[in-house]
All heavy atoms as an XYZ file, in Angstrom:
658
protein
N     105.143     79.137     68.935
C     104.815     79.106     67.536
C     105.979     78.598     66.694
O     105.813     78.396     65.524
C     104.430     80.493     67.063
C     103.237     81.007     67.770
S     101.807     80.640     66.826
C     100.907     82.093     67.125
N     107.131     78.462     67.317
C     108.239     77.886     66.574
C     108.733     76.667     67.348
O     108.624     76.581     68.567
C     109.374     78.902     66.371
C     109.988     79.370     67.663
O     109.308     80.075     68.417
O     111.147     79.032     67.904
N     109.242     75.702     66.625
C     109.632     74.438     67.236
C     110.740     74.579     68.281
O     110.802     73.810     69.222
C     110.074     73.450     66.148
C     108.964     73.025     65.187
C     109.527     72.133     64.096
C     107.831     72.342     65.912
N     111.597     75.566     68.116
C     112.709     75.740     69.039
C     112.308     76.234     70.414
O     113.063     76.101     71.368
N     111.119     76.793     70.530
C     110.695     77.332     71.826
C     109.209     77.081     72.057
O     108.466     77.974     72.395
C     111.020     78.816     71.908
O     110.455     79.520     70.835
N     108.813     75.832     71.902
C     107.400     75.518     72.007
C     106.873     75.546     73.439
O     105.678     75.571     73.657
C     107.086     74.165     71.348
C     107.688     72.982     72.042
C     106.954     72.250     72.954
C     108.996     72.607     71.777
C     107.510     71.150     73.590
C     109.548     71.511     72.400
C     108.807     70.789     73.318
N     107.758     75.566     74.425
C     107.316     75.620     75.823
C     107.541     76.979     76.472
O     107.183     77.175     77.618
C     108.036     74.557     76.643
C     107.626     73.162     76.279
C     108.328     72.164     77.146
N     107.965     70.841     76.698
C     107.648     69.856     77.493
N     107.678     70.035     78.784
N     107.334     68.687     77.003
N     108.140     77.889     75.772
C     108.442     79.204     76.334
C     108.018     80.294     75.360
O     107.797     80.041     74.179
C     109.953     79.368     76.600
O     110.655     79.220     75.371
C     110.455     78.352     77.597
N     107.935     81.493     75.880
C     107.669     82.647     75.033
C     108.974     83.420     74.934
O     109.483     83.936     75.932
C     106.565     83.517     75.623
C     106.313     84.759     74.839
C     105.810     84.682     73.550
C     106.587     85.997     75.368
C     105.578     85.827     72.804
C     106.358     87.156     74.642
C     105.859     87.055     73.360
N     109.526     83.459     73.736
C     110.781     84.165     73.538
C     110.769     84.837     72.168
O     109.727     84.985     71.555
C     111.977     83.224     73.693
C     111.967     82.083     72.688
O     111.204     82.140     71.695
O     112.722     81.132     72.882
N     111.914     85.207     71.688
C     112.019     85.940     70.427
C     112.133     85.042     69.199
O     112.192     85.544     68.080
C     113.227     86.873     70.484
C     113.142     87.959     71.547
C     114.462     88.685     71.666
C     112.040     88.926     71.213
N     112.142     83.739     69.382
C     112.334     82.810     68.272
C     111.385     83.035     67.112
O     111.787     83.090     65.952
N     110.107     83.158     67.414
C     109.104     83.339     66.356
C     109.341     84.641     65.599
O     109.228     84.694     64.378
C     107.700     83.305     66.948
C     106.617     83.514     65.926
C     106.350     82.524     64.979
C     105.872     84.678     65.890
C     105.363     82.703     64.024
C     104.883     84.864     64.943
C     104.637     83.879     64.014
O     103.659     84.054     63.072
N     109.684     85.687     66.312
C     109.883     86.990     65.683
C     111.160     87.019     64.841
O     111.208     87.689     63.813
C     109.859     88.090     66.742
C     108.512     88.116     67.413
C     108.299     87.429     68.595
C     107.436     88.748     66.819
C     107.043     87.407     69.193
C     106.183     88.729     67.393
C     105.993     88.049     68.589
O     104.755     88.012     69.143
N     112.153     86.267     65.250
C     113.362     86.144     64.428
C     113.037     85.405     63.132
O     113.561     85.742     62.069
C     114.464     85.444     65.204
C     115.032     86.322     66.299
C     116.106     85.626     67.096
C     116.623     86.562     68.174
N     117.639     85.936     69.023
N     112.168     84.404     63.221
C     111.734     83.694     62.013
C     110.924     84.616     61.097
O     111.038     84.527     59.871
C     110.902     82.463     62.380
C     111.671     81.310     63.012
C     110.704     80.209     63.461
C     112.705     80.756     62.064
N     110.121     85.496     61.689
C     109.365     86.460     60.878
C     110.301     87.308     60.033
O     110.040     87.549     58.854
C     108.554     87.393     61.768
C     107.180     86.951     62.215
C     106.551     88.014     63.095
C     106.288     86.631     61.043
N     111.392     87.754     60.646
C     112.340     88.594     59.917
C     113.054     87.828     58.810
O     113.581     88.425     57.877
C     113.350     89.207     60.886
C     112.744     90.251     61.836
C     113.751     90.660     62.887
C     112.251     91.466     61.063
N     113.037     86.502     58.897
C     113.615     85.661     57.846
C     112.534     85.194     56.866
O     112.752     84.281     56.083
C     114.299     84.444     58.464
C     115.494     84.781     59.300
C     116.083     83.523     59.907
C     117.255     83.864     60.807
N     117.795     82.656     61.453
N     111.360     85.814     56.968
C     110.209     85.489     56.115
C     109.763     84.038     56.278
O     109.414     83.362     55.315
C     110.511     85.815     54.654
C     110.791     87.281     54.448
C     111.130     87.624     53.019
O     111.439     86.753     52.214
N     111.074     88.902     52.697
N     109.755     83.574     57.534
C     109.327     82.211     57.828
C     108.211     82.207     58.862
O     108.113     81.321     59.692
C     110.526     81.394     58.317
C     111.593     81.254     57.235
C     112.770     80.463     57.696
N     112.371     79.101     57.993
C     113.050     78.308     58.810
N     114.136     78.727     59.394
N     112.629     77.081     59.041
N     107.340     83.213     58.799
C     106.233     83.317     59.734
C     105.111     82.357     59.395
O     105.016     81.846     58.278
N     104.248     82.130     60.360
C     103.121     81.218     60.173
C     101.895     81.960     59.663
O     101.197     81.499     58.773
C     102.785     80.515     61.501
C     103.954     79.639     61.942
C     101.526     79.683     61.384
C     103.790     79.045     63.328
N     101.637     83.133     60.224
C     100.427     83.878     59.900
C     100.747     85.042     58.966
O     101.706     85.770     59.188
C      99.774     84.410     61.170
C      99.466     83.330     62.165
C     100.198     83.221     63.332
C      98.452     82.416     61.924
C      99.931     82.223     64.248
C      98.177     81.417     62.831
C      98.916     81.317     64.004
N      99.920     85.236     57.960
C     100.170     86.331     57.019
C     100.066     87.683     57.710
O     100.746     88.628     57.334
C      99.239     86.249     55.813
C      97.788     86.468     56.129
C      96.855     85.513     56.399
C      97.114     87.716     56.221
N      95.646     86.097     56.659
C      95.774     87.459     56.554
C      97.506     89.043     56.059
C      94.825     88.443     56.727
C      96.558     90.039     56.234
C      95.242     89.733     56.560
N      99.229     87.759     58.743
C      99.097     89.032     59.459
C     100.389     89.382     60.196
O     100.768     90.553     60.282
C      97.922     88.975     60.433
O      98.074     87.893     61.329
N     101.084     88.386     60.721
C     102.386     88.621     61.366
C     103.449     88.942     60.324
O     104.259     89.844     60.497
C     102.821     87.407     62.179
C     101.951     87.171     63.399
O     101.247     88.119     63.818
O     101.976     86.060     63.923
N     103.446     88.176     59.252
C     104.444     88.380     58.194
C     104.325     89.774     57.588
O     105.326     90.358     57.168
C     104.294     87.308     57.116
N     103.125     90.318     57.582
C     102.915     91.655     57.031
C     103.695     92.718     57.795
O     104.038     93.757     57.244
C     101.423     91.997     57.037
N     104.021     92.440     59.046
C     104.804     93.392     59.842
C     106.209     93.592     59.294
O     106.846     94.601     59.566
C     104.898     92.914     61.292
C     103.601     92.850     62.078
C     103.831     92.157     63.413
C     103.032     94.241     62.277
N     106.691     92.645     58.532
C     108.062     92.720     58.031
C     108.147     93.060     56.547
O     109.223     93.036     55.974
C     108.801     91.393     58.280
O     108.163     90.347     57.543
C     108.825     91.037     59.753
N     107.013     93.384     55.938
C     107.032     93.649     54.498
C     107.203     95.118     54.150
O     107.478     95.440     53.007
C     105.756     93.112     53.819
O     104.622     93.720     54.428
C     105.672     91.606     53.935
N     107.022     96.008     55.116
C     107.244     97.425     54.850
C     108.387     97.928     55.723
O     108.587     97.451     56.840
C     105.987     98.271     55.144
O     105.682     98.186     56.531
C     104.801     97.816     54.321
N     109.116     98.873     55.198
C     110.266     99.408     55.915
C     109.915    100.041     57.245
O     110.634     99.892     58.228
N     108.779    100.729     57.302
C     108.386    101.441     58.527
C     108.170    100.482     59.694
O     108.653    100.734     60.799
C     107.128    102.259     58.272
N     107.442     99.403     59.456
C     107.198     98.464     60.549
C     108.421     97.603     60.836
O     108.708     97.311     61.987
C     105.986     97.561     60.247
O     106.162     96.925     58.991
C     104.699     98.352     60.255
N     109.133     97.230     59.803
C     110.334     96.414     60.002
C     111.380     97.169     60.825
O     112.051     96.589     61.673
C     110.913     95.998     58.652
C     111.964     94.928     58.755
C     112.355     94.431     57.373
C     113.397     93.345     57.476
N     113.776     92.833     56.168
N     111.484     98.477     60.608
C     112.431     99.302     61.372
C     112.074     99.351     62.853
O     112.941     99.545     63.690
C     112.468    100.724     60.812
C     113.201    100.842     59.500
C     113.144    102.257     58.925
O     112.730    103.184     59.657
O     113.500    102.420     57.755
N     110.804     99.175     63.173
C     110.383     99.155     64.570
C     110.579     97.781     65.201
O     110.829     97.669     66.394
C     108.918     99.574     64.690
C     108.692    101.022     64.345
C     107.250    101.404     64.478
C     107.073    102.873     64.110
N     105.707    103.334     64.301
N     110.451     96.745     64.405
C     110.539     95.384     64.923
C     111.986     94.929     65.139
O     112.308     94.320     66.163
C     109.807     94.406     63.975
C     108.320     94.707     64.008
C     110.073     92.963     64.364
C     107.539     93.997     62.958
N     112.851     95.217     64.192
C     114.239     94.737     64.289
C     114.929     95.126     65.594
O     115.543     94.263     66.225
C     115.042     95.196     63.083
C     114.737     94.389     61.842
C     115.523     94.831     60.631
O     115.852     96.027     60.526
O     115.811     93.961     59.789
N     114.861     96.389     66.037
C     115.524     96.724     67.307
C     114.941     95.965     68.500
O     115.661     95.642     69.438
C     115.281     98.226     67.466
C     114.930     98.723     66.123
C     114.303     97.576     65.395
N     113.651     95.662     68.449
C     113.041     94.905     69.546
C     113.510     93.460     69.548
O     113.786     92.886     70.594
C     111.513     94.948     69.434
C     110.857     96.297     69.696
C     109.382     96.244     69.344
C     111.065     96.723     71.130
N     113.603     92.872     68.369
C     113.998     91.467     68.258
C     115.475     91.272     68.598
O     115.846     90.290     69.241
C     113.675     90.930     66.850
C     114.267     89.554     66.637
C     112.180     90.895     66.635
N     116.314     92.215     68.190
C     117.747     92.057     68.408
C     118.275     92.888     69.572
O     119.475     92.937     69.814
C     118.509     92.381     67.124
C     118.170     91.412     66.019
C     117.485     91.820     64.891
C     118.516     90.070     66.125
C     117.147     90.921     63.880
C     118.188     89.163     65.125
C     117.507     89.611     64.017
O     117.174     88.713     63.025
N     117.363     93.519     70.318
C     117.762     94.341     71.454
C     117.608     93.594     72.768
O     117.624     92.365     72.826
N     117.429     94.358     73.827
C     117.276     93.786     75.163
C     115.937     93.076     75.305
O     114.892     93.598     74.902
C     117.375     94.880     76.215
C     118.709     95.600     76.331
C     118.600     96.769     77.313
C     119.798     94.633     76.771
N     115.969     91.902     75.889
C     114.767     91.094     76.060
C     113.735     91.820     76.928
O     112.535     91.746     76.662
C     115.129     89.743     76.678
C     114.072     88.662     76.646
C     113.629     88.372     75.219
C     114.597     87.395     77.303
N     114.187     92.538     77.934
C     113.273     93.263     78.816
C     112.479     94.322     78.050
O     111.295     94.537     78.301
C     114.041     93.936     79.966
C     114.709     92.955     80.908
C     116.063     92.462     80.402
O     116.640     93.080     79.476
O     116.537     91.444     80.916
N     113.130     94.983     77.113
C     112.457     96.000     76.303
C     111.389     95.335     75.429
O     110.265     95.826     75.315
C     113.467     96.785     75.439
C     112.753     97.743     74.491
C     114.452     97.532     76.324
N     111.735     94.204     74.824
C     110.769     93.476     74.001
C     109.553     93.082     74.829
O     108.414     93.309     74.416
C     111.394     92.223     73.383
C     110.378     91.328     72.731
C     109.884     91.626     71.478
C     109.891     90.217     73.396
C     108.920     90.817     70.880
C     108.927     89.405     72.816
C     108.444     89.707     71.554
N     109.772     92.482     76.000
C     108.651     92.048     76.827
C     107.781     93.228     77.254
O     106.560     93.115     77.307
C     109.127     91.266     78.046
C     109.529     89.859     77.734
C     110.676     89.314     78.279
C     108.767     89.062     76.896
C     111.044     88.012     77.999
C     109.128     87.754     76.608
C     110.272     87.232     77.163
N     108.380     94.358     77.556
C     107.615     95.541     77.922
C     106.756     96.012     76.749
O     105.561     96.278     76.905
C     108.548     96.664     78.370
C     107.783     97.878     78.824
O     106.947     97.781     79.714
N     108.052     99.008     78.203
N     107.347     96.105     75.564
C     106.599     96.533     74.377
C     105.507     95.535     74.021
O     104.397     95.917     73.630
C     107.550     96.726     73.190
C     108.461     97.918     73.332
C     107.711     99.235     73.290
O     106.748     99.365     72.511
O     108.097    100.137     74.046
N     105.809     94.255     74.153
C     104.807     93.230     73.855
C     103.637     93.354     74.822
O     102.470     93.274     74.417
C     105.420     91.831     73.937
C     104.488     90.759     73.472
C     104.392     90.444     72.134
C     103.692     90.070     74.376
C     103.515     89.461     71.691
C     102.812     89.089     73.949
C     102.724     88.785     72.598
N     103.934     93.557     76.094
C     102.877     93.734     77.090
C     101.995     94.920     76.766
O     100.760     94.838     76.863
N     102.603     96.028     76.382
C     101.826     97.218     76.003
C     100.938     96.932     74.795
O      99.782     97.377     74.740
C     102.763     98.381     75.701
S     103.601     99.042     77.149
N     101.458     96.178     73.833
C     100.659     95.866     72.647
C      99.492     94.953     72.993
O      98.400     95.089     72.425
C     101.527     95.241     71.553
O     101.939     93.945     71.914
N      99.671     94.032     73.938
C      98.576     93.153     74.354
C      97.507     93.944     75.097
O      96.308     93.687     74.924
C      99.093     92.012     75.240
C      99.898     90.969     74.490
S      98.897     90.065     73.285
C      99.464     90.795     71.757
N      97.920     94.922     75.905
C      96.938     95.778     76.575
C      96.128     96.554     75.548
O      94.908     96.673     75.661
C      97.639     96.751     77.519
C      98.175     96.093     78.766
C      98.895     97.066     79.667
O      98.942     98.282     79.364
O      99.427     96.619     80.690
N      96.805     97.083     74.534
C      96.125     97.833     73.482
C      95.155     96.935     72.721
O      94.017     97.316     72.440
C      97.162     98.430     72.532
C      96.584     99.334     71.475
C      97.676     99.965     70.639
C      97.112    100.862     69.568
N      98.166    101.473     68.744
N      95.585     95.730     72.408
C      94.725     94.784     71.702
C      93.508     94.413     72.537
O      92.413     94.211     72.008
C      95.519     93.530     71.326
C      94.832     92.502     70.461
C      94.410     93.109     69.128
C      95.748     91.317     70.232
N      93.696     94.364     73.849
C      92.586     94.052     74.739
C      91.511     95.123     74.767
O      90.380     94.867     75.189
N      91.834     96.315     74.306
C      90.848     97.400     74.266
C      90.023     97.388     72.974
O      89.095     98.190     72.826
C      91.545     98.748     74.438
C      92.096     98.946     75.844
C      92.552    100.368     76.093
N      93.700    100.764     75.297
C      94.972    100.608     75.661
N      95.268    100.024     76.799
N      95.951    101.011     74.881
N      90.348     96.508     72.049
C      89.557     96.400     70.823
C      88.218     95.771     71.190
O      88.147     94.720     71.810
C      90.282     95.518     69.770
C      89.385     95.268     68.568
C      91.593     96.144     69.362
N      87.155     96.443     70.827
C      85.831     95.963     71.195
C      85.327     94.907     70.216
O      85.590     94.968     69.016
C      84.864     97.138     71.253
C      85.216     98.112     72.368
C      84.186     99.201     72.528
O      83.022     99.018     72.092
O      84.541    100.237     73.094
N      84.584     93.966     70.760
C      83.983     92.909     69.957
C      82.786     93.493     69.226
O      81.998     94.235     69.799
C      83.535     91.729     70.855
C      82.808     90.670     70.035
C      84.726     91.141     71.579
N      82.662     93.143     67.961
C      81.525     93.621     67.177
C      80.288     92.791     67.536
O      80.315     91.569     67.448
C      81.815     93.503     65.686
C      82.914     94.424     65.213
C      83.146     94.275     63.739
C      84.227     95.227     63.265
N      84.450     95.092     61.817
N      79.206     93.451     67.928
C      78.013     92.712     68.353
C      77.143     92.254     67.181
O      77.165     92.844     66.111
C      77.254     93.744     69.193
C      77.651     95.062     68.605
C      79.079     94.891     68.141
N      76.375     91.211     67.422
C      75.358     90.735     66.484
C      75.840     90.541     65.066
O      76.853     89.902     64.818
N      75.111     91.122     64.138
C      75.398     90.974     62.715
C      76.655     91.727     62.273
O      77.158     91.503     61.180
C      74.194     91.440     61.884
C      72.948     90.610     62.083
C      73.114     89.188     61.587
O      73.722     88.988     60.526
O      72.640     88.275     62.286
N      77.171     92.623     63.113
C      78.366     93.382     62.756
C      79.627     92.515     62.807
O      80.579     92.746     62.095
C      78.552     94.568     63.707
C      77.491     95.627     63.586
C      77.729     96.745     64.573
O      78.898     97.147     64.751
O      76.755     97.213     65.174
N      79.606     91.524     63.673
C      80.779     90.682     63.849
C      80.642     89.348     63.139
O      79.622     89.044     62.529
N      81.677     88.552     63.222
C      81.687     87.242     62.576
C      82.588     86.318     63.381
O      83.765     86.629     63.592
C      82.202     87.372     61.144
C      82.040     86.096     60.347
O      81.161     85.279     60.685
O      82.794     85.916     59.379
N      82.055     85.213     63.851
C      82.850     84.218     64.558
C      83.222     83.133     63.561
O      82.336     82.518     62.944
C      82.075     83.616     65.746
C      81.746     84.723     66.747
C      82.880     82.499     66.395
C      80.857     84.287     67.883
N      84.499     82.924     63.391
C      84.944     81.914     62.420
C      84.643     80.510     62.925
O      84.900     80.180     64.068
C      86.437     82.059     62.164
C      86.778     83.298     61.392
C      88.227     83.314     61.026
N      88.527     84.532     60.290
C      89.691     84.770     59.730
N      90.666     83.898     59.824
N      89.887     85.890     59.078
N      84.130     79.698     62.042
C      83.880     78.300     62.360
C      85.178     77.506     62.291
O      85.367     76.537     63.004
C      82.839     77.741     61.410
C      81.450     78.334     61.674
C      80.451     77.907     60.605
N      79.144     78.495     60.842
C      78.810     79.716     60.467
N      79.666     80.487     59.864
N      77.595     80.174     60.709
N      86.064     77.938     61.392
C      87.406     77.346     61.238
C      88.384     78.495     61.180
O      88.275     79.377     60.321
C      87.492     76.498     59.965
C      86.508     75.375     59.924
N      86.683     74.223     60.645
C      85.330     75.252     59.273
C      85.649     73.420     60.434
N      84.805     74.034     59.603
N      89.363     78.491     62.077
C      90.302     79.620     62.168
C      91.116     79.842     60.907
O      91.565     80.950     60.635
C      91.245     79.404     63.351
S      90.404     79.508     64.926
N      91.311     78.803     60.116
C      92.156     78.905     58.933
C      91.472     79.591     57.749
O      92.123     79.914     56.762
C      92.629     77.519     58.502
N      90.180     79.835     57.851
C      89.493     80.427     56.712
C      88.393     81.380     57.122
O      88.031     81.465     58.296
N      87.863     82.075     56.151
C      86.760     83.006     56.370
C      85.468     82.269     56.143
O      85.361     81.436     55.255
C      86.892     84.208     55.405
C      85.729     85.164     55.585
C      88.210     84.919     55.606
N      84.445     82.573     56.953
C      83.138     81.911     56.790
C      82.528     82.227     55.437
O      82.707     83.233     54.861
C      82.169     82.374     57.889
C      82.618     81.874     59.241
O      83.358     80.917     59.364
N      82.162     82.552     60.280
């Protein structure tokens, strides 16, 4: 997501988030409150292994979010906007 590491997954994007240079508003929102920023900074500036472990756990958690069926859900026709 950042030009410096377009072929790898590393901390570059998250370091940009902390500098308020994120791409997605949902990601940038993680750095706008003290509570979430306090959790992110140690991961970004700490050991890479710890970050990867926490990221993996968050992806597992996200994978448990259920898809809303039928009329309850909404599939975007264009990712940049709401239908």
